[in-house]
N, C-alpha and C positions, 0 to 999 in steps of 0.2 A: 522690647529689648533694644538697647542702645545700638547694637551692631546693625540691626535691621534698618533703623533710620539712616545710618551712614550709608549702607549699601544701596538704598533707594535713591540716594543723591548721586551715585556714581554711574557713569556710562560703562556698562559691563559687557565684555566680550569673552568668548572662549579663547584660551591661549594658543590653541592649534586649530587649523581648519581642515576639513570642512566641519562646521559645527553641527551637532555636538559630537565630540570625539568619543570613541569607545573608552569606557572606564574599565581598566584591567584590574585594579585593586582599589578598594575604597578606603575611606578614613576610619581608622580604629584607634581612638585616643587611648593612651595608656592610663592605668589606674593611678599612677603617680609619676612624678617628674623623671624618675630614673628607670621606670618599668618598660617592658617591651610593649610595642604598639606600632601603628603606622600613622605617622604624623603628617599625612598628606594624602593625595590620591595619585595613582599612576594612570596616565592617559596614553592610549596607543599613539605612537609617534616614531616612525622609522628615522634612522640617522639622516640629517639634512632637512628635516621638517622645520619650517620657520616657527619660532616661538614668538607670539605676539603679546604685547602689553594688554592685559585684560581691562585696564583702567588707566587714567592719567596718573603719572608719578615721576619719580626720579630714580634712576639706577643708582643704588647706594653700595652695590658690590658687584663686581664682574671679574671672576678669576677662579683658580683652583681651590678646592677644599677636599682634603683627603684623596688627592689624585683625580678628582672629578670636577668638571667645570660647573660653576654655579653662577646664577644671576639673581640678585635680590632687587626688587622694585618696591620702593616706599611710596605708598599711594597718597595722592594729594587730597587734602580735606577730609581725613578720616579720624580726626581727634588726636588726643594725647594719651599714651603714645600712639603714633600712627600705625595703621596696618601695613605689614610688609608681606609681600608674596615672593616665594622663592621657586626657582626652576633648576633641575639637574637631571641627568647629566647633559650639559649643553656646551656649545662653543659660543662664547659671548660675541655679539655683534655691536652692542652699545657699550660705551665706556662709562665707568663710574662718573657720576655727576651729570649725565645726560638726562634732560627732561623729555618725556615722551607722552604722546597722546594715545588713547585706546587704538589698538590695531597696529601700532608701530612694531616692526620686527626688532626684537632685542637680543635674540640668540637663535641658534639652530640646535635641534636635538642631536646629541652625540652618541656614538655607540658605547654600550656599557652592559654589564651583566646584572644590573639592578633588578630587571624583570626577565622572565623567560621569553617574552615577546618584546621587541623594541618599544621603549616607553619613555615618557617624560614624567618625572616626579614633580608635582605641584604642591607647594606648601603655603600656609598662611599663618602669620603670627601677629599678635598685639603684645608688645613688650616681650616677655618670656613665655607667654601662653600660646600654645598651638591651637588653631581653630580649623574647622573644616573648610578647605578652599572652595568646595562646591557652593558655599554661601556667596561666592563671587560670580558663580556661573549664571548666565542669563536665564531667566525663567520664560517659558513659553507663555504667551498670553492667551487665555481662553475667553471666548465671548459667546453668549447665547444668541442664537439667530431665531427669527420667527419661523414657525412651522405652519405651512399652509396645507389645508386638506384638498 
C-alpha cells in the first residue's frame, strides 16, 4: 500500500505524552462522505496537555472552527496531495506557516464537551479522504531473543 511506504519514511511520535495515550474512541469511517462516523480517534488528554507534532511538517491552519480551536499540520514528504493531521479542541501554540520537527509542541488540549472524559481528537486526511490516524502512531518493535535451557 502506498501509505505504508510513506509512513515508514516518517519519524513518528504520539501527539500526547506519555506514550502511548489511552484511546477513548476509535476510528469508525463512515460508509459515505456525508454519513455518520468517527473520522479520527479520541486520545485521553486533560486541558493543558501539550499536543506534539507526530512528524515533521508545516502548520497550515491554527485557529477556531465552529467555536473549537483546531491545528492542522501538513506532513513533509508524504506525496501529493500530502497527508494532513488535525487536532481539536486545542489552543494553538504554533502559528500558521511554522515548520516543525517531530515532538515540537504545536498546541495545548482545550476544554470541550466532545468526549465525556477530557480528550484530544486526532484526525488524518489525504486530500478529502479521511484515514485512520493510528496509521501514524509509532509501532512497538518486537524481536525474538534466544532461549537458553
